[in-house]
N, C-alpha and C positions, 0 to 999 in steps of 0.2 A: 302532192299529198299522198300518203300511203294509207290504205284501208286493209282491214283484215278480211280473211275469207268469211268469217262469221258475220261481220258487219254487212258485207255485200250480199251474202245469202239471206240475212234477215231483212235487209232493205227490199230485196226482190220478192221475198215472201209477202211482205206488206203491200208492195206494188200489185202483186198477183191477186191478193185478197181484195184490193180495191177494184181490180178489173172484174172479178167475180160479181161484185156489187153492181157494176155498170151493166153487165150482162143481165142480171136479175131485174134491174129497173128499166133498162132500155135507154137510160140517160147517160150519154158519154161526154157531157160538157166538162166534167172534172178530170178526165183522162190527162189532158195537157198539163194539169197542175202537179202531176207526178214527176214532171221534168223541170230542169232549171229554166229560167226565163230565156236563155240563149241556146237551148237544146237544139239538136239536129236529129231528125227522124228520116232515115233512108228507107224508102219503100221502092224496090227496084222496078216494079210495074207501074207505079203511079207518080213517082218523083221523090224529090228530097224536100222536106219541110223544115223550115228554120224558125225557131222561136215558138213560144207557147200558142200564140194565136193562129199560126199556120197549122201547127199540130192539132189544135182544137178544131179548126174548120174541117181539116181532112178527116179526123177521127169521127166527128159527129156525122158528117156526110156519109162516110163509108160504113159506119156501124149502125146507122139507123135506116139504111136502105138494103134491099136484097142484093147480094147474098149475105153480107155481113150481119144484118139484123137477125137472120135465121140461125146462125151458129149458136149452139147451145152452151158453149163454154170454151175454154182454152187450156185443157189439162196439159201438164208437162209430162213428157216421156222420160227425160233425163236433163240434168244440168251439171255444169262444171264451172268453177270459179278460177280465174287467173288474177290473183290479188295484185301481182306486180303491175299488171295493165289496168287494174280496177274494172275488170270485165267479168260478166257472167254470160255464158253461152248455154243455150238450152234448145231442146226440140219441143215445139208447141204443137199439139194436136188441134185440129180445127173441125170438130164433128158437126154434122148437120142432123136434125131430128129425123125420125122415120117419116118419109113423105107420104106414107099410106099403104105401103105393101111390105113393110118390114125391112126394106133396104137401109143399110147403115153406110153412109158416105162420110169420108173425112180425108183431108190432106194435111200433111205436116209442113211446118216451116222451121228453119233455124233462126233463132233470135239472138242477136248479140247486143247486150246492154252494157253501157259504160257508166259506172257509178261516179257521182260527183260529191257525195257526202250529204249529211243532214237528211238522209232518206230519199234524195232526189237523184235522178239519172240525167246525164248530159247528152246521151246519144242512144238511139235504138236503130238497129238495122235488121230488117227481116229479109231472109234469103229463102226463096222458094221458086217453084216452077209455075208461073202464072197460067200457062196453058192447062196444067193439071187442075188448078183451082177453077178455071173457067169451065172445063169439062165437067167437074163435079157439080158446079152450080147449074149448068144446063141439064145434066142428068137428074138432079134433084127436082128442078122445076118441071121437067117433063113428066116425071113420075107423079109428083104432087098434083099437076094439072089433070092427069089421067084418073086420079082418085078424088078429084074435087077438093083438094087441099092447098091449091096455089092461090094466093091472094093477088090483087091487082099488080102489086110490085113485082112479084115473081113472074106473072104473065107478061108484064111489060119487058122484063129482062129477056124472056124467051122470044118475044116479038122483035126486040132490038137486035138480037144476035141470030135470028133466023131459026128459032126453035120450032 
């Protein structure tokens, strides 16, 4: 099936708008419903998730605990569409809020989305350096703890990873 650049771009804009709502509410249960029932989500550091229920379990667990829970949004730096492959590729920024001393931390990832039609995506692949994300999370938690802004979840992350 062939899709236009505009259809893919519009579908991803709607997808991204939904993600903004999940960030605002902290409820990620609906994230998996943005994908086809047989979708594949490739997350290089955490594994490959197949089908909505695996994607749902992963996204809820990841985005409701530290550090995912603390990220303030996922603004895009750029995007490009390859309509022949039904793909949208973009760079997503992953900012953290001020931990208490004015430090602004963020790490980017490249996201590759495969469009399936009807506003749904059949595949997402996130490409990034997990070590850089981990370092950012540790730095944020250390600074937040020093300023009394780390909750139990962030402190547990520090303790788990030797912070």
